[in-house]
C-alpha positions as CSV (number, residue, x, y, z in Angstrom):
1,X,2.1,80.5,-43.3
2,X,1.6,84.3,-44.0
3,X,-1.0,85.5,-46.9
4,X,2.5,87.7,-48.2
5,X,4.1,84.0,-48.7
6,X,0.9,82.4,-50.0
7,X,0.4,85.4,-52.1
8,X,4.3,84.9,-53.7
9,X,3.6,81.4,-54.6
10,X,0.3,82.2,-56.0
11,X,1.5,85.1,-58.3
12,X,4.9,84.0,-59.6
13,X,7.6,85.0,-56.9
14,X,9.7,83.2,-54.3
15,X,12.9,84.6,-52.3
16,X,15.5,84.6,-55.1
17,X,13.9,82.0,-57.3
18,X,12.8,82.1,-61.0
19,X,9.2,83.3,-61.3
20,X,6.2,80.3,-60.8
21,X,3.8,80.0,-64.1
22,X,0.6,81.1,-63.4
23,X,-1.9,79.0,-61.0
24,X,1.2,77.0,-59.5
25,X,1.0,77.5,-55.6
26,X,-0.1,77.0,-52.3
27,X,-3.7,77.9,-52.7
28,X,-4.5,77.6,-48.9
29,X,-8.1,77.7,-48.2
30,X,-9.0,80.0,-45.4
31,X,-11.8,80.4,-43.4
32,X,-12.8,82.9,-40.9
33,X,-12.7,82.1,-37.2
34,X,-15.8,81.2,-36.7
35,X,-15.6,78.2,-39.3
36,X,-16.3,74.9,-37.2
37,X,-17.3,71.4,-38.3
38,X,-20.9,72.6,-37.9
39,X,-20.4,75.5,-40.9
40,X,-20.5,72.5,-43.3
41,X,-23.9,72.3,-44.9
42,X,-25.6,68.8,-43.7
43,X,-26.8,67.0,-46.8
44,X,-27.6,63.9,-45.1
45,X,-31.3,63.0,-45.5
46,X,-32.9,63.0,-42.2
47,X,-34.9,59.9,-41.3
48,X,-38.1,61.4,-42.7
49,X,-36.8,61.6,-46.1
50,X,-35.0,58.1,-45.7
51,X,-38.2,56.5,-45.2
52,X,-41.0,58.5,-46.6
53,X,-43.2,56.3,-49.0
54,X,-43.6,58.5,-52.5
55,X,-45.7,57.9,-55.5
56,X,-42.1,57.5,-57.2
57,X,-40.2,54.6,-56.4
58,X,-36.7,55.4,-55.4
59,X,-35.0,52.9,-57.9
60,X,-37.1,54.5,-60.1
61,X,-33.7,56.3,-62.1
62,X,-32.2,53.0,-62.5
63,X,-32.0,51.7,-66.3
64,X,-31.3,48.2,-67.1
65,X,-29.6,47.3,-70.5
66,X,-29.8,43.9,-72.1
67,X,-26.6,42.5,-73.0
68,X,-27.2,42.3,-76.5
69,X,-27.3,46.2,-76.3
70,X,-23.6,46.0,-75.3
71,X,-23.0,43.7,-78.0
72,X,-24.2,46.0,-80.7
73,X,-22.8,49.1,-79.3
74,X,-19.0,50.3,-80.0
75,X,-17.0,49.8,-76.8
76,X,-16.0,53.1,-75.3
77,X,-12.7,54.3,-76.6
78,X,-10.1,53.1,-73.6
79,X,-7.9,56.3,-73.2
80,X,-5.0,56.8,-70.3
81,X,-3.9,59.7,-68.2
82,X,-0.5,58.0,-68.3
83,X,-0.6,55.9,-71.4
84,X,-0.7,52.0,-70.9
85,X,-0.9,52.3,-67.1
86,X,-3.4,54.4,-65.5
87,X,-7.0,55.3,-67.0
88,X,-8.2,58.9,-67.4
89,X,-11.3,57.9,-64.9
90,X,-10.8,56.3,-62.1
91,X,-8.7,55.6,-58.7
92,X,-4.8,54.7,-58.2
93,X,-3.0,54.4,-55.4
94,X,0.9,54.6,-54.9
95,X,2.2,53.1,-51.6
96,X,5.6,52.9,-50.0
97,X,7.4,53.4,-46.7
98,X,8.7,57.0,-45.9
99,X,11.7,58.1,-47.8
100,X,10.5,55.9,-50.7
101,X,10.4,58.6,-52.8
102,X,6.6,58.1,-53.5
103,X,5.3,61.6,-53.1
104,X,8.3,63.3,-55.2
105,X,7.3,60.5,-57.8
106,X,4.1,61.1,-57.9
107,X,4.8,65.1,-58.2
108,X,6.9,64.2,-60.9
109,X,4.2,62.3,-62.5
110,X,1.6,64.9,-62.0
111,X,3.4,67.8,-63.3
112,X,4.2,65.6,-66.6
113,X,0.3,65.2,-66.7
114,X,-0.3,68.9,-66.4
115,X,2.3,69.8,-68.7
116,X,1.5,66.8,-71.1
117,X,4.8,66.0,-71.6
118,X,6.4,62.4,-71.2
119,X,6.8,60.9,-67.9
120,X,10.1,59.3,-67.1
121,X,12.0,60.5,-70.2
122,X,15.4,58.3,-71.7
123,X,18.5,59.9,-70.1
124,X,20.8,61.8,-72.2
125,X,22.8,59.1,-74.5
126,X,21.3,56.3,-73.0
127,X,20.0,53.1,-74.9
128,X,16.4,53.5,-74.4
129,X,16.5,51.0,-71.3
130,X,13.5,51.0,-68.9
131,X,9.7,52.4,-69.7
132,X,8.8,56.2,-71.0
133,X,5.3,57.0,-70.8
134,X,3.5,59.5,-72.9
135,X,0.8,61.5,-70.8
136,X,-2.5,62.8,-71.7
137,X,-2.5,66.8,-70.8
138,X,-5.0,67.7,-68.1
139,X,-5.7,70.4,-65.2
140,X,-3.9,68.8,-62.0
141,X,-4.8,69.5,-58.5
142,X,-2.4,68.8,-55.2
143,X,-4.6,68.1,-52.4
144,X,-2.0,68.4,-49.7
145,X,-2.9,66.7,-46.1
146,X,0.6,65.7,-45.2
147,X,3.3,68.2,-45.5
148,X,3.8,71.3,-43.7
149,X,3.1,74.6,-45.5
150,X,7.0,75.6,-45.8
151,X,7.3,72.0,-47.6
152,X,4.8,72.1,-50.1
153,X,5.9,75.6,-50.8
154,X,9.6,74.3,-51.5
155,X,8.4,71.2,-53.4
156,X,5.6,73.4,-55.9
157,X,8.3,75.8,-56.6
158,X,11.2,73.0,-57.6
159,X,7.9,71.5,-60.1
160,X,7.5,75.2,-61.7
161,X,11.3,75.7,-62.1
162,X,11.9,72.0,-63.4
163,X,9.0,71.9,-65.8
164,X,7.7,75.3,-66.4
165,X,3.8,75.3,-67.4
166,X,2.6,75.8,-71.2
167,X,0.1,78.7,-71.5
168,X,-3.0,77.6,-70.2
169,X,-1.8,74.4,-68.2
170,X,-3.1,74.3,-65.0
171,X,-1.1,72.5,-61.7
172,X,-2.8,74.1,-58.5
173,X,-1.8,73.1,-54.8
174,X,-4.4,73.1,-52.1
175,X,-2.4,72.9,-48.5
176,X,-3.8,71.6,-44.9
177,X,-7.1,73.2,-45.5
178,X,-9.8,74.3,-43.3
179,X,-12.6,72.3,-43.4
180,X,-10.4,69.5,-43.3
181,X,-11.4,66.6,-45.8
182,X,-13.3,63.6,-44.3
183,X,-13.6,61.1,-47.1
184,X,-15.7,58.6,-44.8
185,X,-18.7,61.0,-44.6
186,X,-20.6,60.2,-48.3
187,X,-22.4,64.3,-48.3
188,X,-18.5,65.8,-48.2
189,X,-17.1,63.8,-50.6
190,X,-20.0,64.8,-52.7
191,X,-19.3,68.7,-52.4
192,X,-15.7,68.0,-53.1
193,X,-16.9,66.4,-56.5
194,X,-18.8,69.4,-57.2
195,X,-16.0,71.8,-56.6
196,X,-13.6,69.3,-58.6
197,X,-15.9,69.5,-61.4
198,X,-16.5,73.4,-61.3
199,X,-12.5,73.8,-61.6
200,X,-12.2,71.7,-64.3
201,X,-9.6,69.5,-62.4
202,X,-8.9,66.2,-64.4
203,X,-6.4,64.8,-61.9
204,X,-6.5,65.2,-58.6
205,X,-4.0,64.0,-55.9
206,X,-4.4,63.4,-52.4
207,X,-1.3,63.3,-50.0
208,X,-2.0,61.3,-47.9
209,X,-4.6,58.9,-47.5
210,X,-4.6,58.0,-44.1
211,X,-5.2,61.3,-43.1
212,X,-8.6,62.4,-44.9
213,X,-10.1,58.9,-44.1
214,X,-11.7,60.2,-40.9
215,X,-12.9,57.3,-38.3
216,X,-12.4,54.4,-40.6
217,X,-9.9,51.7,-39.6
218,X,-7.8,50.2,-42.5
219,X,-7.3,46.8,-40.8
220,X,-11.5,46.5,-41.0
221,X,-14.3,46.8,-43.3
222,X,-14.9,50.5,-42.4
223,X,-12.0,51.7,-44.7
224,X,-14.2,50.0,-47.9
225,X,-16.9,52.6,-47.1
226,X,-14.2,55.7,-47.6
227,X,-12.7,54.0,-50.8
228,X,-16.9,53.9,-52.1
229,X,-16.5,57.8,-51.6
230,X,-13.3,57.9,-53.4
231,X,-14.6,56.0,-56.4
232,X,-17.9,58.2,-56.2
233,X,-15.9,61.3,-56.1
234,X,-13.8,60.1,-59.6
235,X,-17.0,59.2,-61.5
236,X,-18.8,62.6,-60.0
237,X,-16.4,64.5,-60.8
238,X,-14.9,63.4,-64.2
239,X,-11.2,62.5,-63.0
240,X,-8.5,60.5,-61.9
241,X,-7.8,60.5,-58.2
242,X,-4.5,59.3,-57.1
243,X,-3.9,58.6,-53.4
244,X,-0.2,58.3,-51.6
245,X,-0.3,55.9,-48.9
246,X,1.7,54.1,-46.3
247,X,2.6,50.4,-46.1
248,X,2.7,48.2,-43.3
249,X,5.4,48.2,-40.5
250,X,7.2,44.8,-42.1
251,X,7.4,44.3,-45.6
252,X,10.3,41.9,-45.8
253,X,9.1,39.1,-47.7
254,X,6.1,40.8,-48.5
255,X,4.1,40.4,-52.4
256,X,3.6,44.1,-53.4
257,X,-0.2,43.4,-52.7
258,X,0.7,42.4,-49.2
259,X,2.9,45.2,-48.4
260,X,-0.2,48.0,-48.9
261,X,-2.1,48.7,-45.7
262,X,-5.4,48.0,-45.6
263,X,-5.0,45.2,-48.5
264,X,-8.1,44.0,-49.7
265,X,-10.5,46.5,-48.6
266,X,-8.6,49.1,-50.8
267,X,-7.5,46.9,-53.6
268,X,-11.2,46.0,-54.3
269,X,-11.7,49.7,-55.2
270,X,-9.0,51.2,-57.6
271,X,-8.3,50.5,-61.0
272,X,-4.0,50.3,-60.2
273,X,-1.8,50.5,-57.4
274,X,1.9,50.2,-57.1
275,X,4.5,49.6,-54.4
276,X,7.1,52.3,-54.8
277,X,10.7,50.7,-53.2
278,X,13.7,52.7,-53.2
279,X,17.7,51.4,-53.8
280,X,19.7,54.8,-53.3
281,X,18.8,57.0,-56.2
282,X,16.8,54.2,-58.0
283,X,13.1,53.7,-57.5
284,X,11.2,50.3,-58.1
285,X,7.3,50.6,-58.6
286,X,5.3,47.0,-58.8
287,X,2.0,46.7,-59.7
288,X,-0.1,45.5,-56.5
289,X,-3.4,45.5,-58.3
290,X,-4.4,46.0,-61.8
291,X,-7.9,46.1,-63.5
292,X,-7.2,45.7,-67.1
293,X,-4.4,45.3,-69.4
294,X,-0.9,47.4,-68.4
295,X,1.9,48.0,-70.7
296,X,3.9,46.6,-68.0
297,X,3.5,45.5,-64.0
298,X,7.0,46.8,-62.9
299,X,9.4,49.5,-64.0
300,X,12.1,51.6,-62.6
301,X,13.1,55.0,-62.3
302,X,16.1,57.3,-61.4
303,X,16.0,60.3,-59.1
304,X,18.1,63.4,-60.0
305,X,18.3,66.3,-58.2
306,X,19.9,70.2,-57.8
307,X,19.8,72.3,-55.2
308,X,19.8,76.1,-54.3
309,X,22.3,77.8,-52.0
310,X,20.9,77.0,-48.7
311,X,20.1,73.6,-49.5
312,X,16.7,73.8,-50.5
313,X,15.7,71.8,-53.7
314,X,15.9,73.7,-57.0
315,X,15.0,71.2,-59.3
316,X,13.9,67.5,-59.6
317,X,12.8,65.2,-62.2
318,X,12.7,61.2,-62.5
319,X,14.3,59.1,-65.9
320,X,13.4,55.6,-67.2
321,X,16.1,53.1,-66.0
322,X,16.9,49.7,-65.9
323,X,15.7,47.9,-62.1
324,X,18.6,47.6,-59.7
325,X,19.9,44.1,-59.2
326,X,17.7,41.7,-58.0
327,X,18.3,41.1,-54.4
328,X,17.8,37.0,-53.1
329,X,15.7,37.3,-49.9
330,X,17.6,35.5,-47.0
331,X,15.5,33.1,-45.0
332,X,15.2,35.6,-42.1
333,X,13.9,37.9,-44.7
334,X,11.0,35.6,-46.3
335,X,10.0,34.5,-42.9
336,X,10.8,37.7,-40.4
337,X,8.5,36.6,-37.5
338,X,9.7,33.2,-37.5
339,X,13.1,34.1,-37.7
340,X,12.4,36.3,-35.1
341,X,11.0,33.8,-33.1
342,X,13.4,31.2,-33.4
343,X,16.2,34.1,-32.1
344,X,14.3,34.7,-28.8
345,X,13.8,30.7,-28.2
346,X,17.7,30.2,-29.1
347,X,18.5,32.5,-26.5
348,X,17.4,30.1,-23.8
349,X,17.4,27.1,-25.6
350,X,15.9,24.9,-22.3
351,X,13.5,27.1,-21.6
352,X,9.9,27.0,-22.6
353,X,8.3,30.2,-23.4
354,X,4.5,31.0,-23.5
355,X,3.0,32.8,-26.5
356,X,2.5,35.8,-23.9
357,X,6.2,35.8,-23.1
358,X,7.3,35.7,-26.8
359,X,5.2,38.6,-27.9
360,X,6.4,40.5,-24.9
361,X,9.9,39.3,-25.6
362,X,9.3,40.5,-29.5
363,X,8.6,44.1,-28.1
364,X,4.9,44.0,-28.2
365,X,4.9,44.7,-32.1
366,X,3.1,41.7,-33.1
367,X,-0.6,40.5,-32.3
368,X,-0.7,36.6,-30.6
369,X,-2.6,35.0,-33.4
370,X,0.3,36.7,-36.1
371,X,3.0,34.4,-33.1
372,X,0.6,31.4,-32.9
373,X,0.3,31.3,-36.7
374,X,4.4,31.6,-37.0
375,X,5.1,28.9,-34.4
376,X,2.3,26.7,-36.3
377,X,4.6,27.0,-39.1
378,X,7.8,26.6,-37.2
379,X,6.4,23.2,-35.7
380,X,5.4,22.0,-38.8
381,X,9.5,22.6,-39.9
382,X,10.3,21.1,-36.9
383,X,11.9,24.1,-35.5
384,X,10.4,24.6,-32.4
385,X,8.9,22.2,-29.8
386,X,5.5,22.3,-28.1
387,X,4.6,21.0,-24.5
388,X,1.0,20.9,-23.0
389,X,-2.4,22.5,-25.2
390,X,-4.6,25.4,-25.7
391,X,-4.0,28.3,-23.5
392,X,-1.0,26.3,-21.7
393,X,0.8,25.7,-24.5
394,X,4.9,26.6,-24.1
395,X,7.4,26.5,-26.9
396,X,11.1,26.1,-27.1
397,X,13.8,25.8,-29.8
398,X,14.4,22.2,-31.0
399,X,17.4,20.7,-30.9
400,X,19.4,19.4,-34.3
401,X,18.7,15.8,-34.1
402,X,15.0,16.6,-33.4
403,X,14.7,18.9,-36.5
404,X,16.5,16.5,-38.5
405,X,14.1,13.8,-37.6
406,X,11.2,15.7,-38.4
407,X,12.4,16.8,-41.4
408,X,12.8,12.9,-42.6
409,X,9.3,12.0,-41.3
410,X,8.1,15.3,-43.4
411,X,10.0,13.9,-46.4
């Protein structure tokens, strides 16, 4: 994106669109060509510092308090940035599949926080269905590590046209900056916290989490260290941090918690998390993690928008609405892997297939351990039969007579 384009975003003009209010824009951080990873100050203590014996104990700053102290001290006020839903401080995650409107939804919520307006207002002439939330106004910063500059430009401009900011309100955007953010490194997280605090942001949105986790893996404990750094960031900067995140490839039949990629390692470090699913223009949010009380753990929003000549997004907003009619899952949707295995075995009813054969015929999308686990459940149900044991085990679809006999035995 050219400097002229960036200047037009930051100072209030886009091609043919209305002026943007002050401080809305893609504030893309630029650095000289010489900037590199070694240009970031390394504040990690060296081995000498870590092992040095000093007169002052390392843990001297720790201050224990008696439970009696807590009992005699009034509870701190529990304040929310989204009333009854998301706290002023702490970490929240919005996770969904591509195309679920999760980014659009969070942009809408963040703009309401920046403007101090209600999130998910009622539709005109509605009967008051759905949930509408008051917000606590604060300065917002959107850290974009996902969309192209052109895309965040279009959406930031639409945010401004939809909900113009009142005087003094702040909604800033940093887009695809250099240096990149690596939240697996505690010193970098510390410097980001200091930067956020110096700017006075009360809400920071990171899109998306997978792109700032560094070398950490979502499927093991290394992601827990990243989440610890995110929590420290929230505490050090005194702000709320919202993460936009993806879901696992197969979500059919899974609970909202099971859909979140990274599962327990992420959920353990957040105050709230929501699975975002889309049905046409309706979006459903279901809590996959809550710490403390929520006024609701399930609610829905209706997406509306207008376009500019040429197809670009002009405005968009979400309204409170009733949930879409609940879909009753079929057996295949409840147990997708088991159903897929049955389909493969049914195609060759008189043949026994090994686990490796099944993994290959399922397109290599499932681990052997997952296939073995599904086969064990199918055996328990009498849906498949097995010969041999151990690594030589092979499986075939059970005949109707065998399945009925097994069902009678289990009863």
